[in-house]
Every structure is written in structure tokens, then in C-alpha cells.
C-alpha positions in Angstrom: -1.2 18.0 -30.0 -3.4 20.8 -28.7 -5.8 20.5 -25.8 -9.4 21.4 -25.9 -9.5 21.8 -22.2 -6.8 21.1 -19.6 -7.1 20.4 -15.9 -3.6 21.1 -14.6 -2.0 20.4 -11.2 1.5 21.2 -10.1 2.7 19.8 -6.8 5.2 21.7 -4.7 5.8 21.5 -1.0 2.4 19.9 -0.3 1.4 16.4 -1.2 -1.7 15.1 -3.0 -3.5 12.4 -1.1 -6.5 10.5 -2.6 -8.1 8.8 0.4 -9.9 5.5 -0.1 -9.1 5.6 -3.8 -9.5 1.8 -4.1 -10.7 -1.2 -2.2 -8.4 -3.4 -0.1 -8.3 -6.2 -2.6 -7.2 -3.9 -5.4 -4.7 -2.2 -3.1 -2.9 -5.5 -2.5 -2.4 -5.8 -6.2 -1.3 -2.2 -6.8 1.0 -2.1 -3.8 3.2 -4.9 -5.1 4.4 -2.9 -8.1 3.9 0.6 -6.6 6.2 -0.1 -3.7 8.8 -1.5 -6.0 8.9 1.9 -7.7 8.7 4.1 -4.7 11.1 2.1 -2.5 13.6 0.4 -4.9 13.7 2.7 -7.9 13.0 6.1 -6.3 13.7 5.3 -2.6 17.1 6.9 -2.4 16.2 10.0 -4.5 13.0 10.5 -2.5 15.1 10.4 0.7 17.6 12.9 -0.7 14.9 15.4 -1.6 12.9 14.7 1.6 9.7 13.7 -0.3 6.6 13.0 1.8 6.4 9.6 3.4 4.3 7.7 5.9 7.3 6.0 7.5 10.5 7.9 7.9 12.2 5.1 9.7 12.0 3.1 6.5 14.2 5.6 4.7 17.7 4.6 3.6 20.5 6.3 5.5 23.2 5.5 2.9 23.5 4.7 -0.8 25.0 1.4 -2.2 27.2 2.2 -5.2 28.9 -0.4 -7.5 32.1 0.6 -9.3 33.8 -1.0 -12.3 37.0 -0.2 -14.2 36.3 0.3 -17.9 38.5 0.7 -21.0 38.7 3.6 -23.5 35.5 2.4 -25.1 33.6 2.2 -21.9 33.7 -1.6 -21.8 34.0 -3.3 -18.3 37.5 -4.6 -17.5 37.2 -5.6 -13.8 34.9 -5.2 -10.8 36.4 -2.8 -8.3 33.8 -3.3 -5.6 30.8 -1.8 -3.9 30.7 1.0 -1.4 28.0 2.5 0.8 28.0 6.3 0.7 26.3 8.3 3.5 23.1 9.7 2.1 24.1 13.3 2.8 27.3 12.9 0.9 25.9 10.9 -2.1 25.3 12.6 -5.4 21.7 13.4 -6.2 20.5 10.6 -8.6 17.2 9.5 -10.1 16.4 6.8 -12.6 13.2 6.9 -14.7 12.2 5.5 -18.1 12.1 7.3 -21.4 9.6 5.8 -23.9 8.4 6.3 -27.4 4.8 7.4 -28.1 2.1 5.1 -26.7 1.0 2.7 -29.5 -2.5 4.1 -29.4 -1.1 7.5 -30.5 1.2 5.9 -33.2 -1.0 3.7 -35.4 1.9 3.0 -37.8 3.8 1.3 -35.0 3.8 -2.4 -35.6 5.9 -5.5 -34.8 9.0 -5.1 -32.7 8.8 -1.4 -31.9 11.4 0.2 -29.6 10.4 0.2 -25.9 12.6 3.1 -24.9 15.5 3.2 -22.5 16.4 4.2 -18.9 16.7 7.9 -18.2 19.0 9.1 -15.5 19.9 12.3 -13.8 23.1 12.5 -11.8 24.8 15.4 -10.0 28.0 15.0 -12.2 30.2 17.2 -10.1 29.5 15.3 -6.9 29.8 12.0 -8.7 33.1 13.0 -10.3 34.6 13.6 -6.8 33.7 10.1 -5.6 34.8 8.4 -8.9 38.2 10.2 -8.6 38.7 8.9 -5.1 37.8 5.3 -6.1 40.2 5.6 -9.1 43.1 6.8 -6.9 42.5 4.0 -4.3 42.2 1.2 -6.8 44.7 2.3 -9.5 42.0 2.2 -12.1 42.4 4.6 -15.1 38.7 4.8 -16.0 35.9 4.2 -13.5 32.2 3.7 -14.1 29.4 3.5 -11.5 26.0 1.9 -11.7 23.5 4.6 -10.9 20.2 2.7 -10.6 17.7 0.2 -12.0 14.3 0.7 -13.5 11.6 -2.0 -13.9 10.0 -0.6 -17.0 6.7 -2.4 -16.6 6.3 -1.5 -12.9 7.2 2.2 -13.6 4.8 2.6 -16.5 2.0 0.8 -14.7 2.5 3.2 -11.7 2.1 6.1 -14.1 -1.1 4.6 -15.4 -2.4 4.2 -11.9 -1.5 7.8 -10.9 -3.1 9.3 -14.0 -6.3 7.3 -13.7 -6.7 8.1 -10.0 -6.1 11.8 -10.5 -8.6 11.9 -13.4 -11.2 10.1 -11.4 -10.7 12.4 -8.4 -10.8 15.6 -10.5 -13.5 14.7 -13.0 -15.5 12.0 -11.4 -15.8 8.3 -12.2 -18.6 8.9 -14.8 -16.6 11.5 -16.8 -14.9 9.0 -19.0 -14.9 5.3 -20.1 -11.7 4.0 -18.6 -9.1 2.0 -20.6 -6.6 1.4 -17.8 -8.4 -0.8 -15.2 -6.9 -4.1 -16.5 -3.5 -2.6 -16.7 -3.6 -1.1 -13.2 -4.8 -4.4 -11.7 -2.1 -6.4 -13.5 -4.6 -8.2 -15.7 -2.7 -7.1 -18.8 0.9 -6.2 -19.5 0.9 -4.1 -22.7 1.8 -0.9 -20.8 3.3 0.5 -24.0 -0.1 0.6 -25.6 -1.3 3.3 -23.2 1.8 4.9 -21.6 4.7 6.6 -23.3 6.3 10.0 -23.8 5.0 13.0 -25.7 7.2 16.0 -25.1 5.5 19.2 -26.0 5.0 22.7 -24.5 4.2 22.4 -20.8 0.8 23.9 -19.7 2.6 25.1 -16.5 4.8 28.1 -15.7 8.3 27.1 -14.7 8.7 26.8 -11.0 11.7 25.2 -9.2 9.4 24.1 -6.3 7.3 21.7 -8.4 8.0 18.1 -7.8 5.2 16.8 -10.0 3.2 18.2 -12.9 0.1 16.5 -14.2 -2.5 17.8 -16.7 -5.5 16.2 -18.3 -6.8 17.2 -21.8 -8.7 16.1 -24.9 -6.6 16.4 -28.1 -8.4 18.2 -30.9 -6.8 16.4 -33.7 -4.3 13.6 -34.6 -4.4 10.0 -33.4 -5.2 11.1 -29.9 -8.5 12.8 -30.9 -11.4 11.3 -29.0 -9.3 10.2 -26.1 -8.8 11.7 -22.7 -5.1 11.9 -22.0 -2.8 12.9 -19.1 0.6 14.5 -19.2 2.9 13.7 -16.2 6.3 15.0 -15.4 8.2 14.0 -12.2 10.7 16.6 -10.9 10.5 18.8 -14.0 13.4 21.0 -13.1 15.7 18.0 -13.8 14.6 17.9 -17.4 12.9 14.5 -16.9 10.7 12.8 -19.5 7.2 14.2 -20.2 5.0 11.0 -20.0 1.6 10.7 -21.6 -1.1 8.3 -20.5 -4.2 7.4 -22.5 -7.0 7.3 -19.9 -10.1 6.5 -21.9 -12.9 8.0 -23.9 -14.6 11.1 -22.5 -18.4 10.9 -22.1 
């Protein structure tokens, strides 16, 4: 997919704040799922990397980790308990969601199409040290640990909200006919129609300081032609999924 024009933005040490980006009634709806993503799904990771926050007192000081013994095939044998690891000593971990193409970009997709799967990054060296200690203390031969949970619908809905808000801020509300309002306000649940993954060459130069990359473009050809789309990558240096969001029709 090639872009006729691209509006890129890469976020490093500074934060992007869109003030008064919605009314109070809409904010109540959005906040329900957005806080689930920011606090439950990404809360520990955001604390580990010291991401911007309005309330530092709300940040976790430790990480709950659940360990199980598994057999040679990785199947659980017994529960060997939960532990809380001090944040500074916990392995860096993040859980996102990896999706197929949005259905709007894949017209041949029909019926029970795959919805994707969780995507995780873990500092394996730091995790191996903790797992080894648990194995020695419990006598377990093989130890597995639960690294996080992702609510797919909440996560993809938050991506839709972020992409729509950025496009409106950069281009203006009259620049496109939006498709995502019903999705953002939880009036519809078919997130996979508009949000998915589309890995392709990044419009950005590699930079380890970037915590977010977002670009808006109009594909010249293919199923995406005629749509305004956004590409979003969270913490790109971790090799995280390149998400794509169908925003609407450009005017």
C-alpha cells in the first residue's frame, strides 16, 4: 500500500495532549474502556518506562506474577502460586494484540475469520532469573508465568479513538467523513471491520526514543483506495505490531 500523502508524528520524550477533544458525556463512555487499557493492560509497563501520567500516586509499585509448573509439552501440571515483584526488579513486559487485516481492507474475508492473538514482549533474561528462583524453591522442573491479559475489543477500540482524534486535530473535522464514531462511543462492536494490522515500511526514521508512531495517509490503490487510514505503532523499538485504522472517506 502506497501513500499519496502522509502526515506523520513520532512521540518521544514529550506527550501529545488533545485538549477538550470530546464532550463530557462522550468522555464518560470512552473512559470506561480507555482506562481498562491504560491501567490494567498497560499500567505496569507504563510505570516501568515512566510514561506520562496525570496521577503518579496511582501507579503500581510492584508486579503480580502467577507461576505454574508445566510438562515437557508446556501443559500445566500444578499451580505454584502468585508473587509480587518490586517494580524496579520486575522484567520489562508489555501485552498488545496482533490482528489480521481490517475487514474493509480484505473483501474476500467472510464468515469466521481469525481475530488475531495476543502479542507480548518480555525481557527474557530478567524473566529467566525469576523463573529459575521459583523452580529452585518449589522443586518444579519446568515453570511458566502469566505475563499479562489483553481485552481485544477494548484495545482495538482505544486505537480507533486515538487515530480518529489525531486525524481530527491534524486535518480538521471537515477533512473527512468519519466511520468510527459509533465504534468509539461503543454503539457498535465490530472493531475488526476497521482496525487491524498492516505491516509495511515505516514512514519514520528509526529512533530509540520514540514511544509512539502515527501516520495518516490515502492509499493510491488496492482495497484501501478511497479511504483515509492511520498507521499506529506503540513502542516501535520492541518490534510491536503495526496497527492500521480505517478512519473514513477524505473530502
